[in-house]
LUMLO-804220 format. One record per residue: x, y, z of N, C-alpha, C, O in turn; residue in one letter; residue number from 0. Coordinates in Angstrom, 1 decimal. Layout:
! LUMLO-804220
NODE     n.px     n.py     n.pz    ca.px    ca.py    ca.pz     c.px     c.py     c.pz     o.px     o.py     o.pz   residuo   num
NODE        X        Y        Z        X        Y        Z        X        Y        Z        X        Y        Z         A   NUM
...
***
This chain:
! LUMLO-804220
NODE     n.px     n.py     n.pz    ca.px    ca.py    ca.pz     c.px     c.py     c.pz     o.px     o.py     o.pz   residuo   num
NODE     -5.8    -11.2     69.2     -6.1    -10.3     70.2     -6.6     -9.0     69.6     -6.1     -8.5     68.6         M     0
NODE     -7.6     -8.4     70.2     -8.2     -7.2     69.7     -8.2     -6.2     70.8     -8.5     -6.5     72.0         Q     1
NODE     -7.9     -5.0     70.4     -8.0     -3.9     71.4     -8.9     -2.8     70.8     -8.8     -2.4     69.7         L     2
NODE     -9.8     -2.3     71.7    -10.6     -1.2     71.3    -10.0      0.1     71.6     -9.0      0.2     72.3         N     3
NODE    -10.7      1.2     71.3    -10.1      2.5     71.5    -10.0      2.8     73.0     -9.0      3.5     73.4         K     4
NODE    -10.9      2.3     73.8    -10.9      2.6     75.2     -9.6      1.9     75.8     -9.0      2.5     76.7         A     5
NODE     -9.3      0.7     75.4     -8.1      0.0     75.9     -6.9      0.7     75.5     -5.9      0.8     76.3         Q     6
NODE     -6.8      1.2     74.2     -5.7      1.9     73.8     -5.5      3.2     74.6     -4.4      3.5     74.9         I     7
NODE     -6.6      3.9     74.9     -6.5      5.1     75.7     -5.9      4.7     77.1     -5.1      5.5     77.6         K     8
NODE     -6.4      3.6     77.7     -5.8      3.2     79.0     -4.3      2.9     78.9     -3.5      3.3     79.8         L     9
NODE     -3.9      2.3     77.8     -2.5      2.0     77.6     -1.7      3.3     77.5     -0.6      3.5     78.1         L    10
NODE     -2.2      4.2     76.7     -1.5      5.5     76.5     -1.5      6.3     77.8     -0.6      7.1     78.0         K    11
NODE     -2.4      6.1     78.7     -2.4      6.7     80.0     -1.5      6.0     81.0     -1.3      6.5     82.2         Q    12
NODE     -0.9      4.9     80.6      0.1      4.1     81.4     -0.6      3.2     82.4      0.0      2.9     83.5         G    13
NODE     -1.8      2.8     82.2     -2.6      1.9     83.1     -1.8      0.6     83.2     -1.7     -0.2     82.2         D    14
NODE     -1.3      0.3     84.4     -0.5     -0.9     84.6     -1.3     -2.2     84.4     -0.7     -3.2     83.8         A    15
NODE     -2.5     -2.3     84.8     -3.3     -3.5     84.6     -3.5     -3.8     83.1     -3.4     -4.9     82.7         K    16
NODE     -3.8     -2.8     82.3     -3.9     -3.0     80.9     -2.6     -3.4     80.2     -2.6     -4.2     79.4         T    17
NODE     -1.5     -2.7     80.6     -0.2     -3.1     80.1      0.1     -4.6     80.5      0.6     -5.3     79.6         Q    18
NODE     -0.2     -5.0     81.7      0.1     -6.4     82.1     -0.8     -7.3     81.3     -0.3     -8.4     80.8         Q    19
NODE     -2.0     -7.0     81.0     -2.9     -7.8     80.3     -2.4     -8.0     78.8     -2.4     -9.1     78.3         W    20
NODE     -2.0     -6.8     78.2     -1.5     -6.9     76.9     -0.2     -7.7     76.8      0.0     -8.6     75.9         V    21
NODE      0.7     -7.5     77.8      2.0     -8.3     77.8      1.7     -9.8     77.9      2.2    -10.6     77.2         F    22
NODE      0.8    -10.1     78.9      0.5    -11.6     79.1     -0.2    -12.2     77.9      0.0    -13.3     77.5         E    23
NODE     -1.0    -11.4     77.2     -1.8    -11.9     76.1     -0.9    -12.1     74.9     -1.1    -13.1     74.1         T    24
NODE      0.0    -11.2     74.6      0.9    -11.2     73.4      2.2    -11.9     73.7      2.9    -12.2     72.7         L    25
NODE      2.5    -12.2     74.9      3.9    -12.8     75.2      4.2    -14.0     74.3      5.3    -13.9     73.7         Y    26
NODE      3.4    -15.0     74.3      3.8    -16.2     73.6      4.0    -16.0     72.1      4.9    -16.5     71.5         A    27
NODE      3.0    -15.3     71.5      3.1    -15.0     70.1      4.3    -14.2     69.7      5.0    -14.5     68.7         K    28
NODE      4.6    -13.2     70.5      5.7    -12.3     70.2      7.1    -13.0     70.5      8.1    -12.7     69.9         M    29
NODE      7.1    -13.8     71.5      8.3    -14.6     71.8      8.6    -15.5     70.7      9.8    -15.6     70.3         F    30
NODE      7.6    -16.2     70.1      7.9    -17.1     69.0      8.4    -16.3     67.8      9.3    -16.8     67.1         R    31
NODE      7.8    -15.1     67.6      8.3    -14.3     66.5      9.8    -13.9     66.7     10.6    -14.1     65.8         L    32
NODE     10.2    -13.5     67.9     11.6    -13.2     68.1     12.5    -14.4     68.0     13.6    -14.3     67.5         C    33
NODE     12.0    -15.5     68.5     12.8    -16.8     68.4     13.0    -17.2     67.0     14.1    -17.8     66.7         L    34
NODE     12.1    -17.0     66.1     12.3    -17.3     64.7     13.5    -16.6     64.1     14.1    -17.2     63.2         R    35
NODE     13.8    -15.5     64.6     14.9    -14.7     64.1     16.2    -15.0     64.9     17.3    -15.1     64.3         Y    36
NODE     16.1    -15.1     66.2     17.3    -15.1     67.0     17.7    -16.5     67.5     18.9    -16.7     68.0         L    37
NODE     16.9    -17.5     67.4     17.2    -18.9     67.8     17.4    -19.2     69.3     16.7    -20.0     69.8         V    38
NODE     18.3    -18.5     69.9     18.5    -18.7     71.3     17.4    -18.1     72.2     17.1    -16.9     72.0         R    39
NODE     17.0    -18.9     73.1     15.9    -18.5     74.0     16.2    -17.2     74.8     15.4    -16.3     74.8         T    40
NODE     17.4    -17.1     75.3     17.7    -15.9     76.1     17.8    -14.7     75.2     17.4    -13.6     75.7         D    41
NODE     18.3    -14.8     74.0     18.3    -13.6     73.1     16.9    -13.2     72.7     16.6    -12.0     72.6         E    42
NODE     16.0    -14.2     72.4     14.7    -13.9     72.1     13.9    -13.2     73.2     13.2    -12.3     73.0         A    43
NODE     14.1    -13.7     74.4     13.5    -13.1     75.6     14.0    -11.6     75.8     13.2    -10.7     76.1         E    44
NODE     15.3    -11.4     75.6     15.8    -10.1     75.7     15.2     -9.1     74.7     14.8     -8.0     75.0         D    45
NODE     15.1     -9.6     73.5     14.5     -8.9     72.4     13.0     -8.6     72.7     12.6     -7.5     72.4         C    46
NODE     12.4     -9.6     73.2     10.9     -9.4     73.5     10.7     -8.3     74.5      9.8     -7.5     74.4         L    47
NODE     11.5     -8.3     75.6     11.4     -7.3     76.6     11.7     -5.9     76.1     11.0     -5.0     76.4         M    48
NODE     12.8     -5.8     75.3     13.1     -4.5     74.7     11.9     -4.1     73.8     11.6     -2.9     73.8         K    49
NODE     11.4     -5.0     73.0     10.2     -4.6     72.2      9.0     -4.2     72.9      8.4     -3.2     72.5         G    50
NODE      8.7     -4.8     74.0      7.5     -4.4     74.8      7.8     -3.1     75.5      6.9     -2.2     75.5         F    51
NODE      9.0     -2.9     76.0      9.4     -1.6     76.6      9.2     -0.5     75.5      8.7      0.6     75.8         M    52
NODE      9.7     -0.7     74.3      9.7      0.3     73.3      8.2      0.6     72.9      7.8      1.7     72.8         K    53
NODE      7.4     -0.5     72.8      6.0     -0.3     72.5      5.3      0.5     73.5      4.5      1.5     73.2         A    54
NODE      5.5      0.2     74.8      4.8      1.0     75.8      5.3      2.4     76.0      4.6      3.3     76.3         F    55
NODE      6.6      2.6     75.7      7.2      3.9     75.8      6.8      4.8     74.6      6.8      6.0     74.7         Q    56
NODE      6.5      4.2     73.4      6.2      4.9     72.2      4.7      4.9     71.8      4.4      5.0     70.6         Q    57
NODE      3.9      4.7     72.7      2.4      4.6     72.4      1.9      5.8     71.7      0.9      5.7     71.0         L    58
NODE      2.5      7.0     72.0      2.0      8.2     71.3      2.2      8.1     69.8      1.5      8.8     69.0         D    59
NODE      3.1      7.3     69.3      3.4      7.1     67.9      2.3      6.1     67.3      2.2      6.1     66.0         A    60
NODE      1.6      5.4     68.1      0.6      4.5     67.6     -0.7      5.2     67.2     -1.2      6.0     67.9         F    61
NODE     -1.2      4.8     66.0     -2.5      5.4     65.6     -3.5      4.2     65.4     -3.2      3.3     64.7         T    62
NODE     -4.6      4.3     66.1     -5.6      3.3     66.0     -6.3      3.3     64.7     -6.8      4.3     64.3         Y    63
NODE     -6.3      2.2     64.0     -7.0      2.1     62.7     -8.1      1.1     62.8     -9.2      1.3     62.2         A    64
NODE     -7.9      0.0     63.5     -8.9     -1.1     63.7     -8.5     -1.9     64.9     -7.4     -1.7     65.5         H    65
NODE     -9.3     -2.9     65.2     -9.1     -3.7     66.5     -7.8     -4.4     66.5     -7.2     -4.8     67.5         E    66
NODE     -7.3     -4.8     65.3     -6.0     -5.6     65.2     -4.8     -4.7     65.0     -3.7     -5.2     64.9         H    67
NODE     -5.0     -3.4     64.8     -3.8     -2.6     64.4     -2.8     -2.5     65.5     -1.6     -2.4     65.2         S    68
NODE     -3.1     -2.6     66.7     -2.1     -2.6     67.8     -1.2     -3.8     67.7      0.0     -3.7     67.9         F    69
NODE     -1.8     -4.9     67.5     -1.0     -6.2     67.4     -0.1     -6.1     66.2      1.1     -6.5     66.4         V    70
NODE     -0.5     -5.6     65.1      0.4     -5.4     63.9      1.5     -4.5     64.2      2.6     -4.7     63.8         H    71
NODE      1.2     -3.4     65.0      2.2     -2.4     65.3      3.3     -3.0     66.2      4.4     -2.8     66.0         W    72
NODE      2.8     -3.8     67.3      3.8     -4.4     68.2      4.6     -5.5     67.4      5.8     -5.6     67.6         V    73
NODE      4.0     -6.2     66.5      4.7     -7.2     65.7      5.8     -6.5     64.9      6.9     -7.1     64.8         K    74
NODE      5.5     -5.4     64.3      6.5     -4.7     63.6      7.7     -4.3     64.5      8.8     -4.3     64.1         R    75
NODE      7.4     -3.8     65.6      8.4     -3.4     66.6      9.3     -4.6     66.9     10.5     -4.5     67.0         I    76
NODE      8.6     -5.8     67.1      9.4     -7.0     67.5     10.3     -7.5     66.3     11.4     -7.9     66.6         M    77
NODE      9.8     -7.4     65.1     10.6     -7.7     63.9     11.8     -6.8     63.9     13.0     -7.2     63.7         V    78
NODE     11.6     -5.5     64.1     12.7     -4.5     64.0     13.7     -4.7     65.1     14.9     -4.6     64.9         N    79
NODE     13.2     -5.1     66.3     14.1     -5.3     67.4     14.9     -6.6     67.2     16.1     -6.6     67.5         E    80
NODE     14.3     -7.6     66.6     15.0     -8.8     66.2     16.1     -8.5     65.2     17.2     -9.0     65.3         S    81
NODE     15.8     -7.8     64.2     16.8     -7.4     63.2     17.9     -6.6     63.8     19.1     -6.8     63.4         L    82
NODE     17.6     -5.7     64.7     18.7     -4.9     65.3     19.6     -5.8     66.1     20.8     -5.6     66.2         M    83
NODE     19.0     -6.8     66.8     19.8     -7.7     67.6     20.7     -8.5     66.7     21.9     -8.8     67.0         A    84
NODE     20.2     -8.9     65.5     21.1     -9.7     64.6     22.2     -8.8     64.0     23.3     -9.2     63.9         L    85
NODE     21.9     -7.5     63.8     22.9     -6.6     63.3     24.0     -6.4     64.4     25.2     -6.4     64.0         R    86
NODE     23.6     -6.3     65.6     24.6     -6.1     66.7     25.5     -7.4     66.8     26.6     -7.2     67.1         K    87
NODE     24.9     -8.5     66.5     25.7     -9.8     66.6     26.6     -9.9     65.3     27.5    -10.7     65.2         Q    88
NODE     26.3     -9.0     64.3     27.0     -9.1     63.0     26.9    -10.5     62.5     27.9    -11.1     62.0         Q    89
NODE     25.7    -11.1     62.6     25.5    -12.5     62.3     24.6    -12.7     61.0     24.0    -13.7     60.8         N    90
NODE     24.5    -11.6     60.2     23.7    -11.7     59.0     24.6    -12.0     57.8     24.9    -11.1     57.0         L    91
NODE     25.1    -13.2     57.7     25.9    -13.6     56.5     25.1    -13.9     55.3     24.4    -14.9     55.2         S    92
NODE     25.0    -12.9     54.4     24.2    -13.0     53.2     25.1    -13.0     52.0     26.0    -12.2     51.9         L    93
NODE     24.9    -14.0     51.1     25.7    -14.1     49.9     24.8    -14.0     48.7     23.7    -14.6     48.6         V    94
NODE     25.2    -13.2     47.7     24.3    -12.9     46.6     24.7    -14.0     45.5     25.8    -14.3     45.3         S    95
NODE     23.6    -14.4     44.8     23.8    -15.2     43.5     23.2    -14.3     42.4     22.1    -13.8     42.6         I    96
NODE     23.9    -14.1     41.4     23.5    -13.1     40.4     22.4    -13.7     39.5     21.6    -12.9     39.0         T    97
NODE     22.4    -15.0     39.3     21.3    -15.5     38.4     20.0    -15.4     39.1     19.8    -15.5     40.3         D    98
NODE     18.9    -15.2     38.3     17.6    -15.2     38.8     17.2    -16.7     39.2     17.3    -17.6     38.4         E    99
NODE     16.8    -16.8     40.4     16.5    -18.2     40.9     15.1    -18.3     41.2     14.4    -17.4     41.6         L   100
NODE     14.6    -19.5     41.0     13.2    -19.8     41.4     13.2    -21.2     42.0     13.4    -22.2     41.2         E   101
NODE     13.0    -21.3     43.2     13.0    -22.6     43.9     11.7    -23.3     43.6     10.7    -22.7     43.5         A   102
NODE     11.8    -24.6     43.4     10.6    -25.4     43.2     10.1    -25.6     44.7     10.6    -26.3     45.5         E   103
NODE      9.0    -25.0     44.9      8.5    -24.9     46.3      7.0    -24.9     46.3      6.4    -24.0     45.6         W   104
NODE      6.4    -25.7     47.0      4.9    -25.8     47.1      4.5    -25.2     48.4      4.7    -25.8     49.5         D   105
NODE      4.0    -24.0     48.3      3.5    -23.2     49.5      2.5    -24.0     50.3      2.4    -23.9     51.5         D   106
NODE      1.7    -24.8     49.6      0.6    -25.6     50.3      1.2    -26.6     51.2      0.5    -27.0     52.2         D   107
NODE      2.4    -27.1     51.0      2.9    -28.2     51.9      3.1    -27.6     53.3      3.1    -28.4     54.2         F   108
NODE      3.3    -26.3     53.4      3.5    -25.7     54.8      2.2    -25.9     55.6      2.3    -26.0     56.8         L   109
NODE      1.1    -26.0     54.9     -0.2    -26.1     55.7     -0.2    -27.5     56.3     -1.0    -27.7     57.3         A   110
NODE      0.6    -28.5     55.8      0.5    -29.8     56.4      1.6    -30.1     57.4      1.7    -31.2     57.9         H   111
NODE      2.4    -29.1     57.7      3.4    -29.3     58.7      3.0    -28.7     60.0      2.6    -27.5     60.0         I   112
NODE      3.2    -29.4     61.1      2.9    -28.9     62.4      3.8    -27.7     62.7      5.0    -27.6     62.3         A   113
NODE      3.2    -26.7     63.3      3.9    -25.4     63.6      5.3    -25.6     64.3      6.3    -25.0     64.0         A   114
NODE      5.3    -26.5     65.3      6.5    -26.8     66.0      7.6    -27.4     65.1      8.7    -27.1     65.3         K   115
NODE      7.2    -28.3     64.2      8.1    -28.9     63.3      8.7    -27.9     62.4      9.9    -28.0     62.1         D   116
NODE      7.9    -27.0     61.9      8.4    -26.0     61.0      9.3    -25.0     61.7     10.3    -24.6     61.2         L   117
NODE      8.9    -24.7     63.0      9.8    -23.8     63.8     11.2    -24.5     64.0     12.2    -23.9     63.9         L   118
NODE     11.1    -25.8     64.4     12.4    -26.5     64.6     13.2    -26.5     63.3     14.5    -26.3     63.4         D   119
NODE     12.6    -26.7     62.2     13.4    -26.7     60.9     13.9    -25.3     60.6     15.1    -25.1     60.2         A   120
NODE     13.1    -24.2     60.9     13.6    -22.9     60.7     14.8    -22.5     61.5     15.7    -21.8     61.1         L   121
NODE     14.7    -23.0     62.8     15.8    -22.7     63.7     17.1    -23.3     63.3     18.2    -23.0     63.8         L   122
NODE     17.1    -24.3     62.4     18.3    -25.0     61.9     18.9    -24.2     60.7     20.0    -24.6     60.3         K   123
NODE     18.2    -23.3     60.2     18.7    -22.5     59.0     19.8    -21.6     59.5     19.8    -21.0     60.6         L   124
NODE     20.8    -21.3     58.6     21.7    -20.2     58.9     21.0    -18.9     59.0     19.9    -18.7     58.5         P   125
NODE     21.5    -18.0     59.8     20.9    -16.7     60.1     20.4    -16.0     58.9     19.2    -15.5     58.9         T   126
NODE     21.2    -15.8     57.9     20.7    -15.1     56.7     19.6    -15.7     56.0     18.6    -15.0     55.7         G   127
NODE     19.6    -17.0     55.8     18.5    -17.7     55.2     17.2    -17.5     56.0     16.2    -17.2     55.5         Y   128
NODE     17.4    -17.8     57.3     16.2    -17.7     58.3     15.6    -16.3     58.3     14.4    -16.2     58.2         R   129
NODE     16.4    -15.3     58.3     15.9    -13.9     58.3     15.1    -13.6     57.1     14.0    -13.0     57.2         T   130
NODE     15.7    -13.8     55.9     15.0    -13.5     54.7     13.7    -14.4     54.6     12.7    -13.9     54.2         V   131
NODE     13.8    -15.6     54.9     12.6    -16.5     54.8     11.5    -15.9     55.7     10.4    -15.8     55.3         F   132
NODE     11.9    -15.6     57.0     10.9    -15.0     57.9     10.3    -13.8     57.3      9.0    -13.6     57.3         N   133
NODE     11.1    -12.9     56.9     10.6    -11.6     56.4      9.7    -11.8     55.1      8.7    -11.1     55.0         L   134
NODE     10.1    -12.7     54.2      9.3    -12.9     53.0      8.1    -13.7     53.2      7.0    -13.3     52.9         F   135
NODE      8.3    -14.9     53.7      7.2    -15.9     53.8      6.3    -15.6     55.0      5.1    -15.7     54.8         V   136
NODE      6.9    -15.4     56.1      6.0    -15.2     57.3      5.5    -13.8     57.5      4.3    -13.7     57.7         V   137
NODE      6.3    -12.8     57.3      5.9    -11.4     57.5      5.3    -10.8     56.3      4.6     -9.8     56.4         E   138
NODE      5.6    -11.3     55.1      5.0    -10.8     53.9      5.7     -9.6     53.3      5.1     -8.9     52.5         G   139
NODE      6.9     -9.4     53.6      7.7     -8.4     53.0      8.0     -8.7     51.5      8.0     -9.9     51.2         Y   140
NODE      8.2     -7.7     50.7      8.7     -7.9     49.3     10.2     -8.0     49.3     10.9     -7.6     50.3         T   141
NODE     10.8     -8.5     48.3     12.3     -8.5     48.2     12.8     -7.1     48.2     13.9     -6.8     48.8         H   142
NODE     12.1     -6.1     47.7     12.5     -4.7     47.7     12.6     -4.2     49.2     13.5     -3.6     49.6         Q   143
NODE     11.5     -4.5     49.9     11.5     -4.1     51.3     12.6     -4.8     52.2     13.2     -4.2     53.0         E   144
NODE     12.8     -6.1     51.9     13.8     -6.8     52.6     15.2     -6.2     52.3     16.0     -6.0     53.2         I   145
NODE     15.4     -6.0     51.0     16.7     -5.4     50.6     16.9     -4.0     51.4     18.0     -3.8     51.8         A   146
NODE     15.9     -3.2     51.5     16.1     -1.9     52.1     16.3     -2.1     53.6     17.1     -1.5     54.2         A   147
NODE     15.5     -3.1     54.2     15.6     -3.3     55.7     17.0     -3.9     56.1     17.5     -3.5     57.1         E   148
NODE     17.6     -4.7     55.2     18.8     -5.4     55.6     20.0     -4.8     54.9     21.2     -5.3     55.1         L   149
NODE     19.8     -3.8     54.1     20.9     -3.1     53.4     21.6     -4.1     52.4     22.9     -4.2     52.5         S   150
NODE     20.8     -4.8     51.7     21.4     -5.8     50.7     20.7     -5.5     49.4     19.8     -4.7     49.3         I   151
NODE     21.1     -6.2     48.3     20.4     -6.1     47.0     19.2     -7.0     47.0     19.1     -7.9     47.8         S   152
NODE     18.3     -6.7     46.1     17.1     -7.6     45.9     17.6     -8.9     45.4     17.0     -9.9     45.8         E   153
NODE     18.6     -9.0     44.6     19.1    -10.4     44.2     19.6    -11.2     45.3     19.5    -12.4     45.4         S   154
NODE     20.2    -10.5     46.3     20.7    -11.2     47.5     19.5    -11.7     48.3     19.6    -12.9     48.8         T   155
NODE     18.5    -10.9     48.4     17.3    -11.4     49.1     16.7    -12.6     48.4     16.3    -13.6     49.1         S   156
NODE     16.6    -12.5     47.1     16.0    -13.7     46.4     16.9    -14.9     46.5     16.4    -16.0     46.6         K   157
NODE     18.2    -14.7     46.5     19.1    -15.9     46.6     19.0    -16.5     48.0     19.1    -17.7     48.1         S   158
NODE     18.9    -15.7     49.0     18.8    -16.2     50.3     17.5    -16.9     50.5     17.5    -18.0     51.2         Q   159
NODE     16.4    -16.4     49.9     15.1    -17.1     50.0     15.2    -18.5     49.3     14.7    -19.5     49.8         L   160
NODE     15.8    -18.5     48.1     16.0    -19.7     47.3     16.7    -20.7     48.2     16.3    -21.9     48.3         F   161
NODE     17.9    -20.3     48.7     18.7    -21.2     49.5     18.0    -21.7     50.8     18.1    -22.8     51.2         K   162
NODE     17.2    -20.8     51.4     16.4    -21.1     52.6     15.4    -22.2     52.3     15.2    -23.2     53.0         A   163
NODE     14.7    -22.0     51.2     13.7    -23.0     50.8     14.3    -24.4     50.5     13.8    -25.4     50.9         K   164
NODE     15.5    -24.4     49.8     16.2    -25.6     49.5     16.6    -26.3     50.8     16.4    -27.5     51.0         Q   165
NODE     17.2    -25.5     51.7     17.6    -26.1     53.0     16.5    -26.6     53.8     16.6    -27.7     54.5         R   166
NODE     15.4    -25.9     53.8     14.2    -26.3     54.6     13.7    -27.6     54.0     13.3    -28.5     54.8         L   167
NODE     13.6    -27.7     52.7     13.1    -29.0     52.1     14.0    -30.1     52.5     13.6    -31.2     52.7         Q   168
NODE     15.4    -29.9     52.5     16.3    -30.9     52.9     16.1    -31.3     54.4     16.1    -32.5     54.7         L   169
NODE     16.0    -30.3     55.2     15.8    -30.6     56.7     14.5    -31.4     56.9     14.4    -32.4     57.6         I   170
NODE     13.4    -30.9     56.2     12.1    -31.6     56.4     12.1    -33.0     55.7     11.3    -33.8     56.1         L   171
NODE     12.9    -33.2     54.7     13.0    -34.5     54.1     13.6    -35.5     55.0     13.3    -36.7     54.8         S   172
NODE     14.3    -35.1     56.0     14.9    -36.0     57.0     13.9    -36.2     58.2     14.3    -36.9     59.1         K   173
NODE     12.7    -35.7     58.1     11.7    -35.9     59.2     10.6    -36.7     58.6     10.7    -37.3     57.5         T   174
NODE      9.5    -36.7     59.4      8.3    -37.5     59.0      7.7    -37.0     57.7      6.8    -37.6     57.2         Q   175
NODE      8.1    -35.8     57.3      7.4    -35.1     56.2      7.9    -35.5     54.8      7.3    -35.1     53.8         Y   176
NODE      8.9    -36.3     54.7      9.4    -36.7     53.5     10.0    -35.5     52.7     10.6    -34.6     53.3         G   177
NODE      9.8    -35.5     51.4     10.4    -34.4     50.6      9.4    -33.3     50.4      8.9    -33.1     49.3         Y   178
NODE      9.0    -32.7     51.5      8.1    -31.6     51.5      6.6    -32.0     51.5      5.8    -31.2     51.2         G   179
NODE      6.4    -33.3     51.7      5.0    -33.7     51.7      4.7    -34.5     53.0      5.5    -35.3     53.4         K   180
NODE      3.6    -34.1     53.6      3.2    -34.8     54.9      2.9    -36.2     54.6      2.3    -36.6     53.5         A   181
NODE      3.2    -37.1     55.5      2.9    -38.5     55.3      1.7    -38.9     56.1      1.2    -40.0     56.1         K   182
***
């Protein structure tokens, strides 16, 4: 989705038709983002609605940089709303491993997995694993940024990612993908 400066101006003026179009256009993508963190449909929908309300209420804080900047800005809001919902649930059980870990993980194998199958596998991960995996692999955060966002150490972030990758490979090994390789 791309928004030009004129559309952003309409949004900032509170134009209901433009807001509805943005909501309808981004709904599915942002819902999937919230669902990746929260698992339960009702919680993801609640988070999604709060995120859109916040985005529309805080449009003055948005600065137009390019046609895709609005979507990135809304995505960031949705990630933050999802993390706040997890904090409220006190459901971020993260355990640190002090040793430096490096999972044997082939990033290319993700390209061979259907999005729905990967989402199903992600939803089976414990909250801490899923959250760090989403932030690192999907959203592109660094371990330093994850540590700051979740109030954990960088080593905890790394260990959660390591464990998430191991668990994902185990989950996917029980599906048609074998041990991380599409058949």
